[in-house]
C-alpha positions in Angstrom: -2.3 -7.7 24.2 -1.4 -9.2 20.8 -2.2 -6.5 18.0 -4.1 -8.2 15.2 -2.9 -7.3 11.8 -4.1 -7.8 8.1 -1.5 -9.8 6.0 -3.5 -10.5 2.8 -2.9 -8.8 -0.8 -4.3 -5.8 0.1 -2.0 -5.0 3.0 1.9 -4.3 2.0 2.7 -2.9 5.0 1.8 -3.1 8.4 2.7 0.0 11.0 2.2 -0.8 14.9 0.0 1.5 16.5 2.9 3.4 18.6 4.8 4.4 15.5 1.5 5.2 13.8 0.6 7.6 16.5 4.0 8.9 16.7 4.1 9.4 12.6 0.3 11.3 13.2 2.6 14.1 15.4 4.8 14.9 12.4 4.0 17.1 9.1 4.1 15.7 6.1 7.5 17.2 5.6 9.1 15.2 8.5 7.1 12.0 7.5 9.0 12.8 4.1 12.6 13.5 5.8 12.2 10.2 7.5 11.1 8.7 4.4 13.9 9.9 2.4 16.2 9.0 5.6 15.1 5.7 5.6 15.9 5.1 1.7 19.6 6.3 2.5 20.2 4.0 5.1 19.1 1.3 2.8 21.2 2.3 0.0 24.1 2.4 2.4 23.5 -0.8 3.9 23.2 -2.1 0.3 26.5 -1.0 -1.1 28.4 -2.0 2.0 27.1 -5.7 1.8 28.2 -5.2 -2.2 31.0 -3.7 -1.5 32.3 -6.6 0.8 30.8 -9.8 -0.7 31.9 -8.4 -4.1 35.5 -7.0 -3.4 36.3 -7.4 -7.3 33.1 -5.1 -8.3 33.8 -1.7 -10.0 32.0 1.0 -8.3 30.3 1.7 -10.7 29.1 -2.2 -10.5 28.4 -1.9 -7.4 26.4 1.6 -7.9 24.2 0.3 -10.8 23.1 -3.3 -8.3 22.3 -0.5 -5.6 20.0 1.1 -8.2 18.1 -2.1 -9.4 17.7 -3.5 -5.7 16.0 -0.3 -4.7 14.1 0.2 -7.9 12.7 -3.5 -7.3 14.7 -4.8 -10.4 14.2 -1.9 -13.2 18.0 -2.3 -14.4 17.7 0.7 -16.9 17.6 4.2 -15.3 16.2 7.0 -17.6 19.2 9.6 -18.6 18.5 12.1 -16.1 18.7 10.1 -13.2 21.7 8.3 -14.0 24.4 7.8 -11.7 27.3 8.6 -13.3 
């Protein structure tokens, strides 16, 4: 049976029913930990890709690009969130 997904402007992501069932068994803290883990994994993957694709970039330049990509294009961080 093929699940039906609503893919329109009102739907950002589609979670499979099986995954939704698993997430429902988790506490809010566990779901938050999963989300933070996913973000850390994304950061590692982006950082590895950029380091490989741009070996001439400094660590600071790579970090700036990682932040830009993870923040959906926001290029400036507030001072309290600075990576330096």
